N, C-alpha and C positions, 0 to 999 in steps of 0.2 A: 385663910380662905378654904372653903370646901373643895374637895377633889373628886374627880371622876376617873375611875379605872375602866378604860374601854377594852373589852374583850371581843374578839380574839386578838386584837391588836397589841394587847399587853402594854398600853401606853396610859400614863396617868397625867392629868392636866388639872390645874387650878381653875376654878370657875369665878368669873367676874360677877359682882353683885347684880341680881336680876336677870342674869343670862340663862337661857334655856340650854338643855343638854345639846340640842341640835346646834345652837350658836357656838357652844364650846367646841363641839366636834368640827364645825366648819372653820372656826378661827385657828384650829390646830392641825388642819389638813387631814382629818379623819374622813374618808369618803362615806358619807351617810346619805342614802337615797331619801329624797323628799319630793315626790312628784307634784304636790300642790304648792311648793315654794315655802313650806313651813307655816301654812295657814290653818292647819288642823282640819283639812277637808278630805284627807285620805289616811291610810294606815301604813304607808310605805316607810315612814321613819320610826315605826314601832320598834321598841326594844324591850328586853327582859331585864328587870331589876333583880340582880342576884343577891346583893347585900345593900342594906341601907334604905329599904323602902320607907321607913319612918322618917327619913330625911328628905323625902320628895314632897313637893307642893301637892295640895289637894287636886283631884282630877277636875279639869275644866268642863264646862258644859259641852264643848266640842268633843272632848275625850269620852264623856259619858254617852253621848249620842253615837259615836263610832264604836264604842265598846259593845253596845247592844248588837250592832250589825256584824261585828267581827267575832262575837262570842268569845271574848278573851277574859282572863282573870285579872285580879288586881295587880299582879306582878308585871303585866304588860302595860307599858306606858308609851305615849307619843313623845318623842324627843323634842318636837317643836313646841309642846305645851308644858313640859315639865321643867320646873326649876328645883334647885336643891338648897338645903341649908346645913348640910353635913355631908360627909363622905359617902359615896355610893360606888358599887361595882355594877356595870351594865354590860350586856351582850347585844351587839348589833345583830339583827335577824336577817337583813338582806345583805348578803355578802358576795353574791354573784358578780364577778368583775364585768360581765357582759351587761347586766342591769345597770350597774353604776356608770359605765361608759355610755350606755344608751341615754340615760338621763342627762349626763353632762353634755353630750353632743346636741341633743334636741332642745335643750333648755338654755335660753339666753338670759331670761329674767329670773332663773332659779326655780321655775315651775314648768310643768309640761302643758298646762292648759289653764283655762279659767271657767268659772261658772257664769252662765248668762241665762236670762229668761228669753227664750227664742220660740218661734213657731216654724214648723216645717210643713211645706206644701208639696204634695206629689200630684202631678197631673199627667194624664195620658189620654190618647184618643180612643174612645170606646169603639170596638169592632174594627180597629185599624188593620190587624193582621189579615183577615179575610179580604178586606178592601184592597190592601196593598198587593196581594197575590194576583190581582187582576190587572195590575199596572206594570209598566216597564220600570226598571230601576231608576232611570232618569226622572220619570214622573214622580216616583216615590220621594226622591231627594228634593225635587222642586216643591212638592206639597209640604214636606216636613220643614223645609227652610221657611216657607211662608208662614206656616203654623208657629214655628218657634220665634220668628221675628215678632209676631203679634203678641205671643204669650210673654216673651221676655220684656216687652215694653210694659205690659200690665204689671209684671212683677217689679220692675225697676221704678215705675211711677209710684209704687206703694212701699218704697224703701226696702225692697227685697233684693236678694242676690241669687242668681241661678248657680247652684252648686254642681249639678251634674245632669247630663242627658243620658237617658237609657232607652234606646230604640225610639219609640214615638212618645216617650215620657220624659219628664224633667222633674228635678227636685229643686225647690227654692227655699231659702232660709230668710226669715224675717227677725229683726231684733239684733243683728250683729253690731250695730252702732248704738246700742242701748236706747233705741226708740221705745217710747211708752206703748204698751198694748200691742205687741207684735202679732198676736193672734187676730186682732181686728184688721190689721194691714193684710194678713194672709187671706182672710175671708173676703175683704174688699177686692183683693187681687183676683181671687177665684171667681167672684161675681163678674168682674170685668173680663176675665178670660172666657167665661160662658157667653157673655154678651158679644164678644168678638167672633164666636163660633156661629152665631145666628145669622 
């Protein structure tokens, strides 16, 4: 079976058939950062092939796409995408203990996040600052509570979720539950919000 020599760990492990370098590292307790969970959507598992580049699988489409963005050379490969058919010597590039611990603590599923098609809506009241300066603090709070109650209803009825309130503004996200066409729901919500203000 082919072997991987992991540096700077100075540990050598046999590779199971079809196993990626990342899978070999994980199986053998080598702390290898992979923020996307090994799906080829980031470069955190990138490593340097020091010997045996000819024994590595051809670069995948995901690797080629990220290679252009990261401006790397052929010796840099994604551990999650690379399999081997002969011995290699590799150097892990992310060695910071703090980074590795951070990924481990925040990641239950093995990745730090996920990609989704979402729409974000930001809404606030035009001219609210000069208007609010003429009111008592209690009146400002009363008006904002009424405003937000109506706006939140328009957001939630269109499958959105209010993420944050900022003064007289709010941020809403659409598409968190994989709804089709989140932008259409955001626009519909915005139109309903405008209608509520009339």
